[in-house]
C-alpha positions in Angstrom: 0.0 0.0 0.0 1.2 3.5 -0.8 0.0 6.7 0.6 0.7 10.2 -0.6 0.4 13.4 1.5 1.4 16.9 2.2 3.2 17.7 5.5 1.3 20.3 7.5 3.2 23.6 7.7 4.4 24.4 11.2 4.7 20.9 12.5 8.1 19.8 13.9 9.0 17.7 10.8 8.2 20.6 8.5 10.4 22.9 10.5 13.2 20.3 10.7 13.1 19.7 7.0 13.8 23.3 6.1 16.4 23.6 8.9 18.1 20.6 7.3 18.1 22.4 3.9 19.7 25.5 5.5 22.3 23.4 7.3 23.1 21.4 4.2 23.8 24.7 2.3 26.1 25.8 5.1 28.1 22.5 5.2 28.3 22.6 1.4 29.8 26.1 1.6 32.3 24.9 4.2 33.2 21.9 2.0 33.6 24.1 -1.1 35.9 26.5 0.7 37.8 23.6 2.3 38.2 21.8 -1.1 39.4 25.0 -2.8 41.9 25.6 -0.1 43.3 22.0 -0.2 42.9 21.4 -3.9 40.2 18.7 -3.7 38.3 18.3 -7.0 35.6 15.9 -5.8 32.1 17.3 -6.0 30.4 14.5 -4.0 31.2 14.3 -0.3 29.9 12.9 2.9 30.7 14.9 6.0 30.8 13.8 9.6 32.3 15.5 12.7 35.4 13.4 12.7 35.8 12.2 9.1 35.5 13.4 5.6 34.5 11.1 2.8 34.6 12.0 -0.9 34.1 10.3 -4.3 37.5 11.3 -5.6 38.4 12.3 -9.2 41.4 10.6 -10.8 43.5 13.7 -9.8 42.3 13.4 -6.2 43.2 9.7 -6.2 46.8 10.5 -7.3 47.2 13.6 -5.1 45.8 12.2 -1.9 46.7 8.5 -2.3 48.6 8.4 1.0 45.8 10.3 2.8 43.0 7.8 2.1 42.1 4.7 4.1 42.4 1.4 2.2 38.7 0.8 2.1 36.4 1.8 -0.7 32.7 2.5 0.0 29.7 2.5 -2.3 30.2 4.2 -5.7 33.9 4.8 -5.0 33.5 6.7 -1.7 36.9 7.1 0.0 37.7 8.3 3.5 40.5 10.6 4.5 42.5 9.0 7.3 41.8 10.7 10.6 45.5 11.3 11.3 46.2 12.8 7.9 46.6 16.6 7.5 43.3 16.7 5.6 41.5 14.7 8.2 42.8 16.9 11.0 42.0 20.1 9.2 38.4 18.8 8.4 37.8 18.1 12.1 38.8 21.7 12.9 36.7 23.1 10.1 33.5 21.5 11.3 34.1 21.5 15.0 31.3 24.1 15.7 29.0 23.1 12.9 26.1 20.7 13.2 26.2 17.9 10.6 22.8 17.8 8.9 20.7 14.7 8.6 17.5 14.5 6.6 14.4 14.0 8.7 12.6 10.6 8.5 9.0 10.0 9.5 9.9 7.5 12.2 11.7 10.3 14.1 8.3 12.1 14.6 6.1 9.4 16.2 5.0 7.8 13.0 4.9 4.0 13.7 5.5 1.4 11.0 6.5 -2.2 11.6 7.4 -3.4 8.1 9.8 -2.7 5.3 9.0 0.5 3.6 10.3 3.2 1.2 9.7 6.9 1.7 9.9 10.1 -0.3 10.1 13.6 1.1 10.6 16.7 -1.0 9.5 20.4 -1.2 8.0 22.4 -3.9 7.4 26.1 -3.5 7.6 26.0 0.3 5.2 23.0 0.6 6.5 19.7 1.8 5.2 16.4 0.2 5.9 12.8 1.0 4.9 9.3 0.4 5.3 5.9 2.1 5.1 2.6 0.4 4.9 -0.7 2.4 3.4 -4.2 2.0 1.4 -3.6 5.2 -2.1 -2.3 4.9 -2.3 -1.5 8.6 -0.8 2.0 8.8 -2.5 5.3 9.2 -1.1 8.8 8.5 -0.6 11.1 11.5 -2.4 14.4 12.0 0.5 16.3 10.5 0.2 14.3 7.2 -2.7 15.5 5.0 -3.5 12.7 2.6 -3.8 13.4 -1.1 -4.6 11.6 -4.3 -1.8 9.8 -6.1 -2.7 11.6 -9.3 -2.3 15.0 -7.6 1.0 13.9 -6.1 2.5 12.8 -9.4 1.2 15.9 -11.1 3.4 17.9 -8.7 6.4 15.7 -9.5 5.9 15.9 -13.3 5.4 19.7 -13.1 8.7 20.1 -11.2 10.5 17.8 -13.7 9.2 19.9 -16.6 10.2 23.2 -14.9 13.6 21.9 -13.9 
């Protein structure tokens, strides 16, 4: 069963989602400044408080060969060693910054006891989502305003057309 909905403006999840967007922009700016300073070409990165992961370009692989751990993650993700110069500089760069995490429904009292997939996105200041599961025994909470699947997909198609 799949349900489609709009998240009610003003609820905790709504506020946290837009806070997450702001924090993501801030961490992106810190990474861009950091990567320019240290000559990192990688566009894709995964920040934590104590580690920096990137999907390195070929030049990054050559330049930082000794600074990466041996392990490879999904899609070529590499971690800078914590005791490397880059690793130490990164820890200092984000010491006072919160690392953003996208909100998930289960963090806000929504109960689901089965495997599920979820979507959460915003269009023009409105927050939309969907949950798909094999279970028929779930109900939306009061901060989820159910909508027709056709209306939900019209919003997605309109955004894809408008870029």
